[in-house]
PyMOL CGO cylinders between C-alpha atoms (Angstrom):
from pymol import cmd
from pymol.cgo import CYLINDER

trace = [
    CYLINDER, 221.05, 132.96, 181.07, 220.66, 131.44, 184.83, 0.3, 1, 1, 1, 1, 1, 1,
    CYLINDER, 220.66, 131.44, 184.83, 221.58, 128.40, 185.56, 0.3, 1, 1, 1, 1, 1, 1,
    CYLINDER, 221.58, 128.40, 185.56, 219.02, 125.84, 187.53, 0.3, 1, 1, 1, 1, 1, 1,
    CYLINDER, 219.02, 125.84, 187.53, 221.42, 123.09, 187.37, 0.3, 1, 1, 1, 1, 1, 1,
    CYLINDER, 221.42, 123.09, 187.37, 222.69, 122.58, 191.44, 0.3, 1, 1, 1, 1, 1, 1,
    CYLINDER, 222.69, 122.58, 191.44, 225.96, 123.30, 192.43, 0.3, 1, 1, 1, 1, 1, 1,
    CYLINDER, 225.96, 123.30, 192.43, 228.35, 120.51, 193.51, 0.3, 1, 1, 1, 1, 1, 1,
    CYLINDER, 228.35, 120.51, 193.51, 231.02, 122.92, 194.05, 0.3, 1, 1, 1, 1, 1, 1,
    CYLINDER, 231.02, 122.92, 194.05, 230.36, 123.43, 197.33, 0.3, 1, 1, 1, 1, 1, 1,
    CYLINDER, 230.36, 123.43, 197.33, 229.88, 119.56, 198.09, 0.3, 1, 1, 1, 1, 1, 1,
    CYLINDER, 229.88, 119.56, 198.09, 234.22, 119.40, 197.26, 0.3, 1, 1, 1, 1, 1, 1,
    CYLINDER, 234.22, 119.40, 197.26, 236.43, 118.98, 200.11, 0.3, 1, 1, 1, 1, 1, 1,
    CYLINDER, 236.43, 118.98, 200.11, 238.47, 120.08, 197.21, 0.3, 1, 1, 1, 1, 1, 1,
    CYLINDER, 238.47, 120.08, 197.21, 239.59, 124.06, 196.67, 0.3, 1, 1, 1, 1, 1, 1,
    CYLINDER, 239.59, 124.06, 196.67, 238.20, 124.81, 192.89, 0.3, 1, 1, 1, 1, 1, 1,
    CYLINDER, 238.20, 124.81, 192.89, 240.35, 127.96, 192.48, 0.3, 1, 1, 1, 1, 1, 1,
    CYLINDER, 240.35, 127.96, 192.48, 244.25, 125.95, 193.05, 0.3, 1, 1, 1, 1, 1, 1,
    CYLINDER, 244.25, 125.95, 193.05, 244.84, 122.68, 189.88, 0.3, 1, 1, 1, 1, 1, 1,
    CYLINDER, 244.84, 122.68, 189.88, 244.21, 119.35, 191.75, 0.3, 1, 1, 1, 1, 1, 1,
    CYLINDER, 244.21, 119.35, 191.75, 247.10, 116.36, 191.47, 0.3, 1, 1, 1, 1, 1, 1,
    CYLINDER, 247.10, 116.36, 191.47, 246.55, 112.92, 189.97, 0.3, 1, 1, 1, 1, 1, 1,
    CYLINDER, 246.55, 112.92, 189.97, 246.24, 111.25, 192.91, 0.3, 1, 1, 1, 1, 1, 1,
    CYLINDER, 246.24, 111.25, 192.91, 243.42, 113.76, 194.39, 0.3, 1, 1, 1, 1, 1, 1,
    CYLINDER, 243.42, 113.76, 194.39, 242.15, 114.30, 190.99, 0.3, 1, 1, 1, 1, 1, 1,
    CYLINDER, 242.15, 114.30, 190.99, 241.44, 109.73, 191.36, 0.3, 1, 1, 1, 1, 1, 1,
    CYLINDER, 241.44, 109.73, 191.36, 240.51, 110.23, 195.72, 0.3, 1, 1, 1, 1, 1, 1,
    CYLINDER, 240.51, 110.23, 195.72, 237.65, 112.51, 194.24, 0.3, 1, 1, 1, 1, 1, 1,
    CYLINDER, 237.65, 112.51, 194.24, 236.55, 110.24, 191.55, 0.3, 1, 1, 1, 1, 1, 1,
    CYLINDER, 236.55, 110.24, 191.55, 236.46, 107.40, 194.19, 0.3, 1, 1, 1, 1, 1, 1,
    CYLINDER, 236.46, 107.40, 194.19, 234.75, 110.04, 196.79, 0.3, 1, 1, 1, 1, 1, 1,
    CYLINDER, 234.75, 110.04, 196.79, 231.72, 110.86, 193.43, 0.3, 1, 1, 1, 1, 1, 1,
    CYLINDER, 231.72, 110.86, 193.43, 231.60, 106.85, 192.55, 0.3, 1, 1, 1, 1, 1, 1,
    CYLINDER, 231.60, 106.85, 192.55, 231.47, 105.68, 196.41, 0.3, 1, 1, 1, 1, 1, 1,
    CYLINDER, 231.47, 105.68, 196.41, 228.38, 108.62, 197.13, 0.3, 1, 1, 1, 1, 1, 1,
    CYLINDER, 228.38, 108.62, 197.13, 226.86, 106.94, 193.94, 0.3, 1, 1, 1, 1, 1, 1,
    CYLINDER, 226.86, 106.94, 193.94, 227.79, 103.97, 195.18, 0.3, 1, 1, 1, 1, 1, 1,
    CYLINDER, 227.79, 103.97, 195.18, 225.06, 104.45, 198.12, 0.3, 1, 1, 1, 1, 1, 1,
    CYLINDER, 225.06, 104.45, 198.12, 222.48, 106.57, 196.82, 0.3, 1, 1, 1, 1, 1, 1,
    CYLINDER, 222.48, 106.57, 196.82, 221.60, 104.11, 193.82, 0.3, 1, 1, 1, 1, 1, 1,
    CYLINDER, 221.60, 104.11, 193.82, 218.68, 101.30, 194.45, 0.3, 1, 1, 1, 1, 1, 1,
    CYLINDER, 218.68, 101.30, 194.45, 218.41, 98.04, 192.31, 0.3, 1, 1, 1, 1, 1, 1,
    CYLINDER, 218.41, 98.04, 192.31, 215.10, 98.27, 189.63, 0.3, 1, 1, 1, 1, 1, 1,
    CYLINDER, 215.10, 98.27, 189.63, 212.21, 96.62, 190.75, 0.3, 1, 1, 1, 1, 1, 1,
    CYLINDER, 212.21, 96.62, 190.75, 210.86, 94.58, 188.47, 0.3, 1, 1, 1, 1, 1, 1,
    CYLINDER, 210.86, 94.58, 188.47, 208.11, 97.29, 186.70, 0.3, 1, 1, 1, 1, 1, 1,
    CYLINDER, 208.11, 97.29, 186.70, 211.07, 98.92, 185.95, 0.3, 1, 1, 1, 1, 1, 1,
    CYLINDER, 211.07, 98.92, 185.95, 213.17, 95.90, 184.51, 0.3, 1, 1, 1, 1, 1, 1,
    CYLINDER, 213.17, 95.90, 184.51, 210.31, 95.34, 183.18, 0.3, 1, 1, 1, 1, 1, 1,
    CYLINDER, 210.31, 95.34, 183.18, 210.08, 98.90, 181.15, 0.3, 1, 1, 1, 1, 1, 1,
    CYLINDER, 210.08, 98.90, 181.15, 213.38, 98.88, 180.70, 0.3, 1, 1, 1, 1, 1, 1,
    CYLINDER, 213.38, 98.88, 180.70, 213.42, 96.12, 178.71, 0.3, 1, 1, 1, 1, 1, 1,
    CYLINDER, 213.42, 96.12, 178.71, 210.89, 96.95, 176.90, 0.3, 1, 1, 1, 1, 1, 1,
    CYLINDER, 210.89, 96.95, 176.90, 211.92, 100.88, 175.78, 0.3, 1, 1, 1, 1, 1, 1,
    CYLINDER, 211.92, 100.88, 175.78, 215.23, 98.97, 174.64, 0.3, 1, 1, 1, 1, 1, 1,
    CYLINDER, 215.23, 98.97, 174.64, 213.45, 96.14, 172.78, 0.3, 1, 1, 1, 1, 1, 1,
    CYLINDER, 213.45, 96.14, 172.78, 211.63, 98.54, 171.45, 0.3, 1, 1, 1, 1, 1, 1,
    CYLINDER, 211.63, 98.54, 171.45, 214.64, 100.86, 170.59, 0.3, 1, 1, 1, 1, 1, 1,
    CYLINDER, 214.64, 100.86, 170.59, 216.21, 97.67, 168.87, 0.3, 1, 1, 1, 1, 1, 1,
    CYLINDER, 216.21, 97.67, 168.87, 213.42, 96.87, 165.92, 0.3, 1, 1, 1, 1, 1, 1,
    CYLINDER, 213.42, 96.87, 165.92, 213.25, 100.80, 165.00, 0.3, 1, 1, 1, 1, 1, 1,
    CYLINDER, 213.25, 100.80, 165.00, 216.84, 101.17, 164.62, 0.3, 1, 1, 1, 1, 1, 1,
    CYLINDER, 216.84, 101.17, 164.62, 215.88, 97.42, 162.90, 0.3, 1, 1, 1, 1, 1, 1,
    CYLINDER, 215.88, 97.42, 162.90, 213.62, 98.67, 160.46, 0.3, 1, 1, 1, 1, 1, 1,
    CYLINDER, 213.62, 98.67, 160.46, 215.47, 102.02, 159.79, 0.3, 1, 1, 1, 1, 1, 1,
    CYLINDER, 215.47, 102.02, 159.79, 217.98, 100.49, 158.38, 0.3, 1, 1, 1, 1, 1, 1,
    CYLINDER, 217.98, 100.49, 158.38, 216.38, 97.52, 156.51, 0.3, 1, 1, 1, 1, 1, 1,
    CYLINDER, 216.38, 97.52, 156.51, 213.89, 100.50, 155.07, 0.3, 1, 1, 1, 1, 1, 1,
    CYLINDER, 213.89, 100.50, 155.07, 217.25, 102.80, 154.51, 0.3, 1, 1, 1, 1, 1, 1,
    CYLINDER, 217.25, 102.80, 154.51, 219.11, 99.37, 152.95, 0.3, 1, 1, 1, 1, 1, 1,
    CYLINDER, 219.11, 99.37, 152.95, 215.91, 98.58, 150.65, 0.3, 1, 1, 1, 1, 1, 1,
    CYLINDER, 215.91, 98.58, 150.65, 215.70, 101.60, 149.40, 0.3, 1, 1, 1, 1, 1, 1,
    CYLINDER, 215.70, 101.60, 149.40, 219.80, 102.66, 148.43, 0.3, 1, 1, 1, 1, 1, 1,
    CYLINDER, 219.80, 102.66, 148.43, 219.65, 98.34, 146.52, 0.3, 1, 1, 1, 1, 1, 1,
    CYLINDER, 219.65, 98.34, 146.52, 216.17, 100.16, 144.50, 0.3, 1, 1, 1, 1, 1, 1,
    CYLINDER, 216.17, 100.16, 144.50, 218.09, 103.16, 143.42, 0.3, 1, 1, 1, 1, 1, 1,
    CYLINDER, 218.09, 103.16, 143.42, 220.86, 101.14, 142.43, 0.3, 1, 1, 1, 1, 1, 1,
    CYLINDER, 220.86, 101.14, 142.43, 219.64, 98.57, 140.32, 0.3, 1, 1, 1, 1, 1, 1,
    CYLINDER, 219.64, 98.57, 140.32, 217.45, 101.83, 138.63, 0.3, 1, 1, 1, 1, 1, 1,
    CYLINDER, 217.45, 101.83, 138.63, 221.02, 103.55, 137.68, 0.3, 1, 1, 1, 1, 1, 1,
    CYLINDER, 221.02, 103.55, 137.68, 222.29, 100.15, 136.34, 0.3, 1, 1, 1, 1, 1, 1,
    CYLINDER, 222.29, 100.15, 136.34, 219.57, 99.39, 134.51, 0.3, 1, 1, 1, 1, 1, 1,
    CYLINDER, 219.57, 99.39, 134.51, 219.39, 102.80, 132.71, 0.3, 1, 1, 1, 1, 1, 1,
]
cmd.load_cgo(trace, "trace")
């Protein structure tokens, strides 16, 4: 099975065969964080509205789904208590 993901090990300053100390791991974490923040960009208005719409649709779907499940359990509970 081939791995199509890029190999980021070659970008690391540390040898992967040795175990890093706690302070080295913290240093690597902050280096990676700095790199990510440097390449990240703020979404423009169009991207922000798209994300807002997707989140809104997700909340709506979850709300409807939970309402339907609660409705089904209420009906089942009433049927079992009547009979």
